Every structure is written in structure tokens, then in C-alpha cells.
C-alpha positions as MATLAB code, in Angstrom:
seq = 'MERRLLFDKSISDLVKERKSVRTYDEGKHISEEIINRLNSYIDNLQGPFQAKVRFKIIKTKESATKRGFGTYGVIKGADTYIGAVVEKGYMALENLGYEMEELILYATSLGLGTCWMGGTFNKSGFAKAMEVRENEIFTIITPIGYKSEEVRIVDKLFSKGKGDRRKEWVELFFLKDFFTPLDKDSDIGEMNEVFENLRLSPSALNKQPWRVVLDGKKVHFFKVGKQSQAEKDTHLDLSEVDMGIALCHFNLTCKEKGIEGSFVREILKLDGVPKNVEYLITWVKK';
ca = [
      24.632   10.446   -5.181;
      24.555    7.025   -6.887;
      21.152    5.426   -7.012;
      20.969    1.966   -5.426;
      18.113    0.014   -7.070;
      16.200   -2.249   -4.777;
      14.539   -4.141   -7.705;
      15.403   -4.567  -11.454;
      13.715   -1.309  -12.034;
      13.595    2.010  -10.159;
      10.966    2.563   -7.629;
       9.622    5.614   -9.671;
       9.286    3.340  -12.793;
       7.437    0.658  -10.765;
       5.117    3.106   -9.022;
       4.077    4.466  -12.411;
       3.826    0.964  -13.952;
       1.747   -0.677  -11.322;
      -1.944   -0.514  -12.167;
      -4.887   -2.503  -10.742;
      -5.498   -5.571  -12.814;
      -8.973   -7.089  -12.532;
      -9.068   -9.376  -15.528;
      -6.361  -12.088  -15.828;
      -5.317  -14.347  -18.660;
      -6.636  -17.789  -17.575;
      -4.291  -19.524  -19.987;
      -1.074  -18.050  -18.754;
       0.017  -19.441  -15.348;
       2.727  -18.275  -12.878;
       5.752  -20.524  -13.165;
       7.174  -22.279   -9.909;
      10.334  -20.229  -10.397;
       8.328  -16.916   -9.972;
       6.418  -18.419   -7.000;
       9.676  -19.391   -5.474;
      11.106  -15.867   -5.959;
       8.005  -14.281   -4.349;
       8.220  -16.686   -1.410;
      11.866  -15.909   -1.084;
      11.103  -12.152   -1.010;
       8.394  -12.690    1.466;
      10.852  -14.345    3.843;
      12.911  -11.196    3.845;
      10.216   -8.591    4.131;
      10.546   -6.267    7.111;
       8.417   -3.227    7.611;
       9.419   -0.273    9.809;
       7.202   -1.306   12.754;
       7.170   -4.242   15.132;
       3.706   -5.802   14.250;
       4.345   -9.214   12.590;
       2.804   -9.697    9.093;
       2.231  -13.187    7.736;
       1.759  -13.813    4.069;
       0.559  -16.835    2.017;
       0.383  -17.586   -1.615;
      -3.048  -19.213   -2.206;
      -3.782  -21.229   -5.244;
      -7.394  -21.921   -5.973;
      -8.568  -24.908   -8.114;
     -11.871  -23.184   -8.636;
     -12.725  -19.686   -9.957;
     -12.610  -17.013   -7.343;
     -16.069  -16.061   -8.395;
     -17.468  -19.256   -7.038;
     -18.896  -19.728   -3.584;
     -16.224  -19.694   -0.820;
     -13.632  -17.560   -2.737;
     -15.845  -14.569   -3.462;
     -14.322  -11.408   -4.928;
     -17.763   -9.842   -5.638;
     -17.381  -10.304   -9.436;
     -14.582   -7.754   -9.634;
     -11.780  -10.216  -10.353;
     -11.941  -12.669  -13.308;
      -9.363  -15.273  -14.378;
      -7.107  -15.360  -11.359;
      -6.327  -18.558   -9.652;
      -3.560  -17.347   -7.472;
      -3.759  -14.817   -4.549;
      -1.527  -13.392   -1.867;
      -3.292  -13.119    1.543;
      -1.722  -11.116    4.359;
      -2.562  -11.041    8.075;
      -1.053   -9.117   10.790;
      -0.782   -9.485   14.566;
      -2.841   -6.889   16.465;
      -0.708   -4.184   18.022;
       0.901   -0.793   17.536;
       0.831    0.406   13.985;
      -0.315   -3.017   12.934;
      -2.333   -2.083    9.833;
       0.244    0.437    8.793;
       2.879   -2.279    8.852;
       0.573   -4.594    6.915;
       0.095   -1.920    4.160;
       3.848   -1.231    4.136;
       4.904   -4.787    3.563;
       2.125   -5.674    1.247;
       2.867   -2.697   -1.107;
       6.516   -3.530   -1.164;
       5.653   -7.124   -2.225;
       3.235   -5.808   -4.757;
       5.980   -3.503   -6.191;
       8.342   -6.518   -6.366;
       5.540   -8.578   -8.133;
       5.231   -5.721  -10.580;
       9.023   -5.956  -11.280;
       8.518   -9.653  -12.237;
       5.807   -8.609  -14.694;
       2.772   -9.562  -12.619;
      -0.449   -7.895  -12.267;
      -1.997   -7.111   -8.836;
      -5.131   -5.535   -7.430;
      -5.387   -4.404   -3.756;
      -8.619   -5.831   -2.239;
      -9.625   -4.838    1.267;
     -12.545   -5.850    3.419;
     -13.672   -8.621    5.807;
     -12.629  -12.032    4.745;
     -12.947  -13.874    8.046;
     -15.832  -16.271    6.787;
     -14.425  -16.726    3.271;
     -12.295  -19.523    1.634;
      -9.455  -17.213    1.808;
      -9.628  -17.082    5.671;
      -9.584  -20.925    5.837;
      -6.636  -21.081    3.542;
      -4.811  -18.377    5.661;
      -5.580  -20.262    8.826;
      -6.268  -16.904   10.617;
      -5.464  -17.001   14.308;
      -7.429  -15.140   17.025;
      -4.824  -12.495   17.506;
      -4.455  -11.694   13.857;
      -6.298   -9.307   11.572;
      -7.146  -10.463    8.031;
      -8.261   -7.684    5.797;
      -6.123   -7.604    2.653;
      -5.685   -9.952   -0.431;
      -4.352   -9.422   -3.924;
      -4.809  -11.528   -7.050;
      -1.534  -12.094   -8.928;
      -1.155  -13.153  -12.504;
      -0.843  -11.865  -16.092;
      -3.173   -9.177  -17.509;
      -5.774  -10.339  -19.920;
      -6.354   -8.596  -23.328;
     -10.028   -8.866  -22.544;
     -11.604   -5.630  -21.403;
     -14.712   -6.023  -19.258;
     -17.408   -3.602  -18.273;
     -15.976   -3.581  -14.744;
     -12.616   -2.509  -16.077;
     -14.171    0.283  -18.012;
     -16.110    1.495  -14.961;
     -13.009    1.596  -12.756;
     -10.988    3.406  -15.506;
     -13.647    5.994  -15.788;
     -13.801    6.413  -12.163;
     -11.174    7.955   -9.809;
      -8.969    4.937   -9.724;
      -5.946    6.477  -11.492;
      -6.492   10.062  -10.372;
      -4.409   11.729   -7.615;
      -4.673   14.809   -5.643;
      -2.342   17.717   -6.353;
       0.654   18.570   -4.284;
      -0.980   21.547   -2.602;
      -3.696   19.290   -1.183;
      -1.368   16.801    0.332;
       1.958   18.357    1.268;
       2.905   21.444    3.457;
       6.006   23.325    4.677;
       6.523   23.622    8.424;
       2.808   24.078    9.129;
      -0.611   23.462    7.532;
      -0.731   27.115    6.458;
       1.927   26.817    3.835;
       1.157   24.256    1.010;
       3.831   22.894   -1.292;
       3.366   22.710   -4.958;
       5.265   20.488   -7.465;
       7.563   23.432   -8.438;
       8.622   23.969   -4.792;
      12.395   23.747   -4.364;
      12.750   20.714   -2.036;
      15.802   19.224   -3.711;
      16.298   15.494   -3.428;
      12.913   15.019   -1.684;
      10.929   16.076   -4.909;
      10.992   12.501   -6.267;
      10.204   11.045   -2.929;
       7.100   13.221   -2.438;
       5.897   12.538   -5.967;
       6.024    8.742   -5.436;
       4.227    9.290   -2.175;
       1.554   11.207   -3.973;
       1.097    8.395   -6.474;
       0.413    5.846   -3.727;
      -2.738    3.793   -4.193;
      -5.519    3.869   -1.569;
      -9.051    2.673   -0.860;
     -11.497    4.517   -3.059;
      -8.449    6.732   -3.883;
      -9.110    8.844   -0.874;
      -5.350    9.452   -0.178;
      -5.774   10.085    3.460;
      -2.269   11.220    4.106;
      -1.236   14.777    4.816;
       2.513   15.432    5.099;
       4.529   18.328    6.526;
       8.171   18.882    5.614;
      10.018   20.503    8.541;
      13.668   20.685    7.993;
      15.127   17.146    8.395;
      11.795   15.933    9.625;
       8.718   14.778    7.695;
       5.512   14.505    9.665;
       2.758   12.243    8.476;
      -0.844   12.953    9.391;
      -4.033   10.961    8.577;
      -7.428   12.378    7.524;
     -10.260   10.851    9.483;
      -9.794   11.248   13.151;
     -11.278    8.513   15.231;
     -12.270    8.295   18.870;
     -10.690    5.539   21.012;
     -14.015    3.699   21.128;
     -14.115    3.748   17.236;
     -10.545    2.446   17.064;
     -11.455   -0.323   19.330;
     -14.455   -1.541   17.329;
     -14.022   -0.418   13.804;
     -11.311   -1.585   11.350;
      -9.889    1.500    9.691;
      -8.597    0.648    6.142;
      -7.142    4.175    5.938;
      -4.458    2.840    8.268;
      -3.564    0.396    5.587;
      -3.401    3.275    3.076;
      -1.025    5.140    5.428;
       1.296    2.130    5.324;
       1.288    2.073    1.565;
       2.108    5.755    1.521;
       4.980    5.188    4.051;
       6.292    2.387    1.811;
       6.586    4.545   -1.258;
       8.177    7.285    0.817;
      10.779    5.007    2.539;
      11.602    2.885   -0.441;
      12.302    5.967   -2.586;
      14.427    7.440    0.232;
      16.359    4.129    0.465;
      16.852    3.898   -3.252;
      18.176    7.503   -3.350;
      20.547    6.902   -0.447;
      18.663    9.148    1.956;
      18.858    7.555    5.351;
      16.331    8.220    8.068;
      13.976    6.458   10.493;
      10.340    6.556   11.789;
       9.737    7.927   15.418;
       6.679    8.965   17.298;
       6.904   12.564   18.570;
       4.969   14.894   20.874;
       4.080   17.248   18.074;
       2.480   20.703   18.013;
       1.953   22.404   14.665;
      -0.135   25.354   13.710;
      -3.252   24.963   11.545;
      -3.899   21.217   11.824;
      -7.471   20.588   10.529;
      -9.925   19.107   13.056;
     -10.443   15.969   11.193;
      -6.698   15.200   10.813;
      -4.572   13.287   13.330;
      -0.813   12.987   13.770;
       0.582    9.539   12.863;
       4.374    9.384   12.724;
       7.535   11.365   11.893;
      10.438   10.314    9.623;
      13.712   11.976   10.724;
      16.746   12.318    8.291;
      20.056   11.073    9.609;
];
């Protein structure tokens, strides 16, 4: 089947190329042409779920390390950011993660560096710039720019940590139920590349909260970290954003390979589901 590239490079190449950039070249600024291309892409972004995501490219005249635009000293040299908010609702944070990761992959294809930053920004300069509304959740930003040749201590600390490590297939992927793990040598045909790109998805603290069960033409997605309804009502769960990132890698790779399918919510009963794991969504191949 002929591959249909969504960007100038394949999804697999971009997934491997994208790395978190924390130190940016202060002397190399993003051109208006690139900003316009990003805004044009934003205008056409559409995740798989209904929750409306709103993006804004924020240019700061002051260093983000100064008061008001704090990034906790992690980011240096960036004067341009992309903020993203999502309306509260069903699969809201998943849709936010999906659309932001697609935009980050597009930025990567343009030669830009990025770095996922998740947290509470409601009292920051970023929140003021985003003009966050009462029915919106603001929990994600990324700097954008060109990577500096400078290597700071913070860069070394993250590179020595778990930032670029990923779990093995047998920890993440299963066949038909949770008793039968898949390994990278499993014969799953055209889905092999799809699952590998899913495995390489970034996540907060590299926790990789997704667990995936391949069941014929269906792929069931589960999330580690089961919450009570009370916890869901009062606590912002960034692993839901991580799930959206994973769904993005999965779905974009399928689209590029010409594998058609859609996400549906099922009443699902599978054997061996761990107690701390909850069902999220199913992708069904057409």
C-alpha cells in the first residue's frame, strides 16, 4: 500500500527526531513565514473527540525565567511559546494531548525544537496571554525555537534520567487479553510500525500510562492509574493528556499507512485486567 505522507517527513521519522529541547538559541528567531505556517496548521487541527481545543502562539518580550512567565528554570533562551486550552467535557484532556502532539510533530517537521510542559498555569503570565475562560482547562504549554549548542546542567540531568527511555513491548502491548503479552517480534503485520510509534510516545515523567490490547480488527486502549469519580472531579490527571499523545501517534501512523479506522467507546470485558488499569477507548479498523 502506498504511503501517504502527512508532513514533509514520515511520522516514524518525526517521532524519532522529536526530542525535548530545553535550551534555545537566543540569536536565532522564528520567521513570520514559519509562524504563519504554524497558525495555518492550527486552523485545520481536528482531534478525534468533540472537546474544543484552542491554541495561541505567545511571544514574550522578556525572558521566560522572569517573574510572570516562570518555567522553573527548565527552559532557557525561548521567547516564543504555544499555549493550549481545552473546553471541559468528555475526553477533553485526551483531545488536548492529541492535537498538541500533532502540532508538535508538525513543528518538528519545520525544524523547530519543542518541550512538553504540563502543570497549573492559571496564575501565570501565560494564563493572561491565553485569556483563559471559566469553562476551559489550561495545563499545557511548549516553547518553540531553535536548539542551542549550549549544554546546561539541566540538559545533562534530563538526558541521564529516564527522558528518552521507553518500556518494552511486553510491558505495554497484549493480544486478546492481558495474559498474552506482545513482543517486538510478534507477527502483527502492518500494525508493527503503528505500535512502535505508539511505544515511543512522550509522557509526563516518562510513565507511559497506556496499555493496549490488539483484538482482531479492534485495538483497546487502557490507562494505568484508576481514579474514583471524586478524584476525577477534583484532580487534574495529566496522564489523560499522555493518553491523547499516544492516540495521536497511533492514529497518525495508521492514516499515513492508509489503515482506516475510528475511535468508539465499548462495553468491554477482557480477562486479566489489572486492578489499577481502566478502559479508555477502542479503535476499530474499517
